[in-house]
N, C-alpha and C positions, 0 to 999 in steps of 0.2 A: 422879500427872501433874507435879506441882511437882518432885517428885524427878528424874523422867525429864528435866524442861526444864532442871535445874540441871546435870545431868550433859551434856546436849547442848552447853549454852553454854560448858562446860569442856573439849570436845572440841577436836580440832584442825581438824576440819571447820569448826567454827561460827568459830573464830578466824582460819582460813586467808584471807590475803590474796593479791591477784594478784601483787604481787611477789615474795612467797614462793614461791608456786608456779612462777613463772618460774626463779628462782634454782634451786629443786629439780630443775628440768629441765636447768639449767645443769650441777649437780651429776652429774646422770645421764648427760649428755654427756660430761663429763669421765673418768667410769667407762667408757663406752663406748670413747672413745679410748684410754685405759690398757689394757683387757682386751682389746677386739677389735682396734685398731690397733697396740697395743703402743707408743703414744706416751709416752716418759718415765714408763712406770708407777709407778716408786719413788715419784714424787712426786705424779703427777696421780690417781692411786687415792687416796691418804689426802686430798688437796686436795678430790676431788670428794666424796668421803664427808663430809669436814668441812663442805663446802657444804651438804650436805642435812642433816646434823644442826643447824645453825645457824638454819636456817630453818623448822624444826619448829616450828609455833607453840604457845606455850605451855610448852615442855619447857625452857626456861631454861638451854641448854648454855653462853650466853655470858653469862649475868648475873652481876654482881659481888655479894660479900657484902654482908648488909644487917644493921647492928645495931639492935635494939629501943631504946625510950626509956631502959632501964635499962643499955644498954651491951653487952647479953647477943646472942648471934648468932642471929638470927631466921632468916636464909636464909645458906646455907653457899657459895651461889654454885655456877655451872656448872663443869665440868670443862675446857671450851675456854676460859673465862676465865683460869684458872689456867695452862693449857699457853700460852696467848699472854703473858701477863704475865711469866712465870718464863722462858720460852724465846726468844719473840721480839722483845717489849719491851726486854729486857735485851742483846739480840743474842748471847744464849749459844748458840743453835742454830745458826746460820751459822757460828759462831767453830769449834764442835765438828765441822761438816761440813767446814770447810777444814782442820782438822787431820787428817781421815781421808783427805781427797783428797791432803794432802801426803803421807802413807804410803803411798798408791797411785801417786805420780807418779815418775817416773824422769827426772831432768835430763840423762840422757846424750845424748841427740839434739841437744839445745839447745848443750850445752857442748861437743860435738863440731863444731858449727856455728855459732858465736857470731852469725853475720849473720842468723840467723833472729828474733834478739832485736828486729831492725829491723820486720818483718814482724808480730811480735805488737804491737809499739807502733802500727804504721800502722793496724792493724785498730781501734785504738780510737778511732779519727776519727768513726767513728759514733756514740759517746758524745757527743763535744763538739759534734758539727754537730747532733746532735737536741736537746741542750739550748738552742742558738742557734735551732732551729727552734720548740720550745716557748714559748720566748719571745717570739719573733716572733708566733705566733698570739695569744698572749694582747695583744700591742701593739696588733693590729688587731681585738680584741674578738671572734675565731672561739672563743677559749677563754679560760679563766680559772686558769692555772696561774702560781703564784708563782715565784721562781728556785729557790727548796727543791723544787718540785715537779718543775720542769724537770730539776733535777741528779738525781732519783731516777728520773725516766721515761728519761733519757739512758742509764743503767746497764744497760737492757735491751739497748742495741746490743753490748753486751760478752758476750752469751749465757753468763753466768755466774749461775745462779739464787741461790745462797747470798749473792753480793756483792749482787745487786738488792735481796735481803731486807733484807740488812744496811743497806744505804743508805736504802733506804724507811722502815725502822724508825725510823731518824736524823732524817731529814728530812721525810718525808711519810707518817707512820703510817695517814693516813685512806686514801691511794691503795694500800696495801702489797697488798690482795686483787688488785688489777686488774693492778699491777705484776709479782706474783709468777706470775699466771696466764699473762701475755703472756710473760715470760722463760721460764717452762718450756715453754709451748705451742710457742714459735719454735726452742727448742732441741731439741724433738721433731720438728720439722718442717726441721730443717738438711738431710735428705737431698732435699727437696723444694725447698726456697727457694735453696740455694746453687749446683746444678748449671747452671741456666741462666744465673745472672749470671758463673759461671766460665767457660763456652762463649762468651758474649757478648764478654767482655774478652780472650780468647785466640785464638790461631789454632791450626790442627790441628799446626803445626810446634812452637809453643811448648809444647802439651799432650804433646808425643812428647819432649821433652828428658829425657835421661836424666842422672841425678846420680851422682857418685862415691860409693864406700862410705865410710859414717861411720868416722872413726877411733874407737879403742877409747878409752873415758874412765876414767882410774884411780878406784879408790875412795877415794883421797886428794881429788882433785878434788871428787867428789860429797859429802864431807862438808863440806869447807870452803866449797863454794858458799852452802848455806842460810844458813850463818853470816856470810858477807861480805853475803848479801843483806840479812839481817835489820839488820844493823850500818848499812848503807848508807840502808836506809829509816827506821830509827829516828832517824839524824842529820838527814836531809833533809826527811822527811815522815812525822813521828809518827802522823799520822791513819789512815795506811794501815798501821801498825806491828800492830794488833790482827788483822786479816785475815793479812797475810803472815807475822806472826810465829807463828800456830797453824800456818799452813802450812809454815813452816820446820822448826816444831818436829816435825810429822809426819813430815817428809822425813828430818830427821836421824835421827829413830827407825828409819826404814827404813834408811837407808845406813850407819849405824854399826854393825849387825850384832851389838850386844851386848843389845837389848831386843827381840828376835824377839816375845816374847809380848805386850809393850805395842804393838809395831807391828802385830800381828796383829789385836789388840782394836780398836785406832784404824781400821784399814782395813776391819774385818768386823762385829762385834758392836755397836760404839760408834756407828758411822756408820750402820747400819741401825736402831738403836733412835732416834736423834735424827732420822733422816729420817722415821719414822712421826710422832713428835710435831711435827716442823716441818711437815710436809704437813697434819695436823689444824689446827695452828696458823694456817697460812695460809688454810686452809678456813672457819677462823671468822670472816674478815674479808670473807667473800662473803656479806654479808647483803644483802636487797634493797635496803635504804637506801643501803649503802655503794657497791655495784657499779651499779644501774641508773641510771645518769645520763649525761649525755654526755661528761663528763670521761673514763668508761671507753673510750668509743669511740676518744676522742683518743688515749688511752694506747696503746690496741692498733694504731692506724693509725701513731703516731710509734714504737712499738716495732719493728715490722717495716721501718719505713723505717731506723732506726738499724741494724738487723741487716744490712740490704742493702746500707748505706753502709759498714758494718764489713769485710763479705765484700769488697766492690769495692774497698776501700782496701788491703787486705792484697795482692789480685792485683796491682793497679798498682804498689804498691811494690816486689814483685818484678820487674815488668816494668822500671822505673826503674833498679833495682840491677844488672840483667842489661847496661845500657847501659855501666856503669862497671867490669865483672869479665870477665876471660876465662873464669873458671869459672862457667857458666852455672847459674841457680835455675830450675827449673820453676816457672812463676808459679801453679799450681794450688796450691802448697802455701801461698801468700799467704793463700788464703781459709781456712786454718785458724789463722790469727792470732786470730779470735774464739776464746773460751776453752770452747767445746763438746767436753770431752775425753771420750772419744777421737773422738768421732763426727764432728766437723769434719775430722781427719786421715782416717778411712776414707773419707768422701766424697771427698776430694782424690785419694786412692789410687785409688778406684773410676772417677774421670773419667779419671785418667792412665791406666789398664789400658784403657779404651775407645779411646784414641787409640794405644796401644800396649802390646800384649800383655806385653812383658818390661819395662815401666816400673813398678816396685815403689817407690812415693812414701810408703808408710805411716811408716817410720822418721824420714825426712827432713820429713814434715809434723807429726810428734809435736813437733819442735822449736819452730816458731811456735805449735802448739797450746798448750804448757806456757808459752812467753812470752806468749801470751795471759791465761793466768790471773794472771800476775804483772802484765802490763798493766792489765787490769780492776780489781785491787785498788789498785793505783797510782791509776788515774783515780778510783775511789772516794774514796780519801784527799784526792785534789786537790779533789773536790765536796765533802766534808764540810768541809775546812780553809777553802775559799772562801766557802761559804755563813756558815759559823760566824762567820768573821771579820767578814763584813757584818753580823752579829747577826740574820739572819733566821730 
């Protein structure tokens, strides 16, 4: 009987706490959204599974290595601990993801219509307005967010998962799980969140605007652009250089045409392997202690507000630009200024086709979409620089 009692006390059922059960259900919900609803499955599936693993009582997936009194390794630690420390705490995984995204990106639509850079920049307003909102909520004692926390939360508005993870790992690692889940959840919900905002802010006539065909961009332009972008960022905002540097490196491999094997690896095998570990590492931060609190609710609410403001800002910027130019821009492509590539561009194209079956906006929307990736990385650099400059 004593042996049976010892075994029972060592079982997961005996050690299971209510919070762990809730978080395992959250993990199952993320798996359901990934598998059944196809919401960002490449990230939500490993994140959801990681959430289940880290909340298994007594399994020690997140335990750190322990030394005994003589300095020998008594407990090697859990695999999720090493994944998180090696890839997320160091910022390596988001940077490798950015390199792969660069190898997948075509700057042609943006270079063919440089005005779309303004749309990508305008969409980042959601980031900065949410930072102000988070600080304001703390000032009136509704939440308890530091400026570093607010900066990390605001990046959700850029709809760029790797950037959100990178900034959170630097400024608010204790909030990383909630921030990552919010960022990727809202990216997956782009087709549901953006269209109502786009229709609300535009007229049927504006949605019917047809844009002229983009000019052909030369290979030389495509090779020079990532180099110029990197040099400008390195000179004026070094804190954004890690993200944009890897992004530009991946893009240069693609456009140079001389390292196709490396480019193919970066945009396929390497990004896929890294995505698996990134998702598990993020899931490891979804323990009941870190996730089940009032701050998480605040992050989810502020995140969707940031995303909505970013979408609206891009649309309104396009409408403003139309007042000063004879070559009209369809305001719908402004919503693609958030960097959910290429989903936001596809949504702009879909809403445009609803108003005008001959209105193909996909390539035009890819310009602000790619500009949004650059804009969110620059915004991340600004946040990190500012917070570090204040010594917070």
